[in-house]
C-alpha positions in Angstrom: 1.6 -17.6 -11.8 3.4 -18.2 -9.0 6.5 -18.4 -10.2 7.1 -15.4 -12.2 9.5 -15.4 -15.5 13.0 -13.6 -15.5 12.0 -12.1 -11.8 15.1 -12.2 -9.6 14.6 -12.7 -5.6 17.2 -11.7 -3.3 17.4 -10.2 0.3 19.3 -6.9 1.1 20.3 -5.8 4.6 18.9 -2.2 5.3 17.9 -0.5 8.6 19.0 -2.9 10.4 16.9 -6.1 8.7 17.1 -8.2 5.7 14.2 -7.0 2.8 12.8 -9.3 0.4 13.2 -7.6 -3.1 11.4 -8.9 -6.7 13.1 -7.1 -9.2 13.1 -7.3 -13.1 14.6 -5.6 -16.2 17.2 -3.2 -16.7 16.7 1.3 -17.0 15.9 3.7 -15.3 14.4 2.2 -11.3 11.1 2.2 -10.7 10.4 1.5 -6.7 6.6 -0.7 -6.0 5.7 -0.3 -2.4 2.6 -2.5 -1.2 -0.1 -2.2 1.3 -2.2 -4.2 3.5 -2.4 -7.3 3.3 -0.4 -7.4 0.1 2.9 -8.3 -1.1 5.8 -7.1 -3.4 3.7 -9.9 -5.4 0.5 -7.3 -5.4 2.7 -5.9 -8.5 3.4 -9.0 -10.4 2.0 -7.6 -13.6 3.5 -4.0 -13.4 6.8 -5.6 -12.6 6.2 -7.6 -16.0 4.8 -4.6 -18.1 7.5 -1.9 -16.8 10.4 -4.3 -17.2 9.4 -5.2 -21.1 9.4 -1.2 -21.5 13.0 -0.7 -20.5 12.7 -0.1 -16.7 14.0 -1.9 -14.0 10.8 -2.8 -11.8 11.3 -3.1 -7.5 8.9 -4.1 -5.8 10.0 -5.3 -1.8 8.3 -6.7 0.9 7.7 -4.4 3.7 9.1 -5.1 7.2 6.7 -7.0 8.7 5.5 -9.1 5.5 6.4 -12.1 3.3 9.8 -12.8 2.8 11.1 -9.7 5.0 11.9 -9.7 8.5 9.5 -9.5 11.0 10.7 -7.2 14.2 9.1 -8.5 17.5 8.5 -4.5 18.6 5.6 -3.1 17.9 6.8 0.1 17.6 9.4 -0.8 14.9 6.3 -0.3 12.5 6.5 3.7 12.4 6.6 5.4 9.1 10.4 6.8 10.1 10.7 3.3 10.4 9.6 1.7 7.2 10.9 5.0 5.1 14.0 4.7 6.4 14.0 1.0 5.5 13.0 2.3 1.5 15.9 5.2 1.5 17.9 2.1 2.5 17.1 0.2 -0.1 17.5 2.5 -3.1 21.3 3.5 -1.1 21.8 -0.5 -1.6 20.6 -1.2 -5.0 20.9 2.1 -7.0 23.8 4.2 -5.6 24.2 5.8 -9.1 20.4 7.0 -9.3 19.9 10.2 -7.3 16.2 10.0 -8.1 13.7 7.1 -9.0 10.5 6.8 -10.2 7.7 5.5 -6.8 4.8 3.6 -7.3 2.3 3.2 -4.3 -1.1 1.3 -3.1 -2.5 1.4 -0.1 -0.3 1.8 2.7 2.3 1.7 -0.2 0.4 5.1 -1.0 0.8 6.9 2.4 4.2 6.0 2.6 5.1 7.0 -0.6 3.7 10.1 0.4 6.0 10.5 3.1 8.9 9.5 1.3 8.3 12.5 -1.0 7.5 14.7 1.9 10.8 13.5 3.9 13.2 13.7 0.7 11.6 15.0 -2.0 15.1 15.1 -3.8 15.1 10.9 -4.3 11.7 11.0 -6.3 11.7 12.0 -10.0 7.8 11.4 -10.2 5.1 9.5 -8.1 2.1 7.3 -9.6 -0.3 6.6 -6.5 -2.8 4.4 -6.4 -6.2 4.8 -3.6 -5.1 6.5 -0.7 -4.9 10.2 -1.9 -2.5 12.2 0.4 -3.8 13.1 3.8 -2.7 16.3 5.9 -2.1 15.7 9.5 -5.0 17.4 11.6 -2.8 19.1 14.6 -6.5 19.3 16.6 -6.5 15.4 17.2 -4.8 11.9 16.8 -5.7 9.9 13.6 -7.5 6.8 15.4 -9.4 9.3 18.1 -10.4 11.3 14.5 -11.7 7.8 12.8 -13.6 6.3 15.9 -15.3 9.7 16.5 -16.7 9.1 12.7 -17.4 5.7 12.6 -17.0 4.3 15.7 -15.2 1.4 17.4 -16.0 -1.5 14.6 -14.6 1.0 12.0 -11.5 -1.7 10.9 -8.8 0.8 11.4 -10.1 0.9 15.1 -10.5 -3.0 15.3 -7.0 -3.3 14.7 -5.9 -1.7 17.1 -5.9 -3.9 20.1 -2.9 -6.0 19.9 -3.7 -10.1 19.2 -7.4 -9.3 18.8 -7.4 -9.4 15.2 -4.9 -11.9 15.2 -7.2 -14.6 17.0 -10.1 -13.5 14.7 -8.5 -14.0 11.4 -7.4 -17.2 12.9 -10.8 -18.7 13.3 -11.3 -17.8 9.8 -8.2 -19.3 8.4 -5.5 -17.7 6.3 -6.7 -17.9 2.8 -10.2 -17.0 3.9 -9.1 -13.7 5.0 -7.2 -13.4 2.1 -10.1 -13.9 -0.3 -12.2 -11.4 1.9 -10.1 -8.5 1.3 -9.1 -9.2 -1.8 -12.4 -9.6 -3.5 -14.4 -6.8 -1.0 -16.5 -4.6 -3.2 -18.7 -2.5 -1.2 -17.8 1.2 -1.8 -18.3 2.7 1.9 -16.3 2.0 5.2 -15.2 -1.3 6.1 -16.5 -2.2 9.4 -15.7 -5.7 11.1 -17.7 -6.5 13.8 -16.9 -9.3 16.2 -20.1 -11.7 14.8 -20.4 -11.1 11.0 -16.6 -9.6 10.1 -17.2 -8.7 6.2 -20.9 -8.4 6.3 -21.9 -11.8 5.9 -21.7 -15.4 7.6 -17.6 -16.7 7.8 -18.8 -20.0 5.8 -20.8 -18.0 3.1 -19.1 -19.4 -0.3 -16.6 -16.6 -2.0 -16.9 -16.8 -5.7 -13.3 -15.4 -6.7 -13.1 -12.8 -9.9 -11.8 -12.9 -13.2 -8.3 -11.3 -12.6 -7.7 -13.8 -9.4 -6.9 -17.3 -9.2 -7.2 -20.0 -6.6 -3.0 -20.1 -7.0 -2.6 -16.3 -6.5 -4.9 -16.7 -3.5 -2.5 -19.6 -2.2 0.7 -17.9 -2.6 -0.8 -14.9 -0.5 -1.6 -17.1 2.2 1.6 -18.9 1.6 3.6 -16.0 3.1 0.8 -14.8 5.4 0.9 -18.6 7.2 4.5 -18.0 7.6 4.4 -14.4 9.2 1.2 -14.4 10.7 -0.4 -10.8 10.5 0.3 -9.0 13.4 3.5 -7.2 11.1 0.9 -5.9 8.6 -1.4 -5.0 11.5 1.4 -3.4 13.4 1.1 -0.4 10.8 -2.0 0.5 11.7 -1.3 0.4 15.6 1.4 3.1 14.7 -0.9 5.2 13.3 -1.6 7.5 16.4 2.6 7.4 16.6 3.0 8.2 13.2 0.6 11.2 13.9 3.0 12.2 16.7 6.3 12.1 15.0 5.0 13.7 11.5 4.8 17.1 14.1 6.9 18.7 11.8 5.4 18.2 8.7 2.0 19.4 9.4 1.0 21.8 6.2 4.1 20.7 4.4 3.5 20.2 0.8 4.6 17.3 -1.4 6.6 18.8 -4.1 7.2 16.0 -6.6 5.1 15.6 -9.9 2.0 13.2 -9.2 -0.7 11.0 -11.0 -3.5 9.8 -8.7 -5.6 6.9 -9.5 -8.6 5.2 -7.9 -11.8 3.2 -8.5 -15.0 4.6 -7.9 -15.7 1.4 -5.4 -12.8 1.4 -3.4 -13.6 1.7 0.2 -10.9 4.1 0.6 -12.5 7.0 -1.9 -16.2 6.3 -0.9 -14.7 6.9 3.2 -13.6 10.3 5.2 -14.9 12.4 2.8 -11.7 11.5 -0.1 -13.9 12.4 -2.8 -14.6 16.3 -1.5 -11.0 16.3 -1.1 -9.5 14.7 -3.7 -11.9 16.9 -6.2 -13.0 20.3 -4.6 -9.4 21.7 -4.2 -7.8 20.0 -0.6 -5.4 17.2 -2.9 -4.3 20.2 -5.2 -3.2 22.1 -2.4 -1.3 19.6 -0.5 0.2 18.2 -3.8 1.2 21.2 -6.1 2.8 19.0 -8.5 -0.5 16.9 -8.8 -0.9 16.5 -12.8 -3.7 14.0 -13.0 -6.3 12.3 -11.5 -7.9 9.4 -13.3 -11.1 7.6 -11.3 -11.6 4.5 -13.3 -15.3 3.2 -13.2 -16.8 0.1 -11.7 -13.2 -0.9 -10.1 -12.5 -1.4 -6.5 -9.6 -1.1 -4.1 -7.1 -3.7 -5.4 -6.7 -1.6 -8.6 -3.4 -2.6 -9.7 -4.6 -6.6 -9.9 -8.2 -6.1 -11.2 -6.9 -3.7 -13.8 -3.6 -4.7 -14.3 -2.8 -3.4 -18.0 -4.6 -0.4 -18.1 -2.5 0.6 -14.5 0.9 -0.2 -16.3 0.1 2.2 -19.3 -1.1 4.6 -16.7 2.3 4.2 -15.1 4.2 4.3 -18.4 2.4 7.1 -19.8 3.4 9.4 -16.8 6.9 8.4 -15.9 8.1 8.6 -19.3 7.8 11.8 -19.1 10.4 12.1 -16.7 13.4 10.4 -18.3 
């Protein structure tokens, strides 16, 4: 399913870079924002489904990914750069729409929260998957905080040193790395110790789930073979810089209507006290227009690919209220 019927691909100049987008359909625009290690392609099922329901589905490759430019400078991947790309993209492709619908997953969810924080006037409604809003802790930088909780082998900490993970991923091979991430189902923090990165030997067989084919893995692998993983890893390497850059938004609430969906086996949901934050009032405090939280049983992190039809329906059921 690498070639998708009716999906148009083009390049748009935004914010000084060439950004690849995939789009299909006519009508109110839905901006789909992917995570790591993903691409526009992560939304392949939702693009088709929502386009058939009367929407214009647009999914970019974020900077550093796929067929979009990969800036050299590590500090070109801050949240201000990437959210700036998305705003510039909307200005370029939908100048007649003051507000659009936004759907994010993983890093895309993090960026969608910030897009709504920085420019709430541009968003009609938001459906975010996997990553809840994370209020900024003014006392301590982000990486310092997670290192204190989980130690040096926690994946975000391991990603910090330029070149280290790139070399380890190269030893595993790109297709293997993609399979490891996409099939990961351990409901807890992700640790990547050097000698046993995903909790098993590097030659242990990986059986693909029913929702993921070899062809789909190979599509991802072909794009990451071309770009490498550095662009994507640079998002993590800017988490502390993002912490500095977003000081002005400490304690600011997200003021757009929101639906949040997560799998109960998702590593993010089972880390950093996310469950308590989501269910015991913290989430609603920072996202006062949070209308619905959906926890899908037996579903892991790559929820939009594992349960594509259900996620498409959840998106449609929510955004149809805001036409």
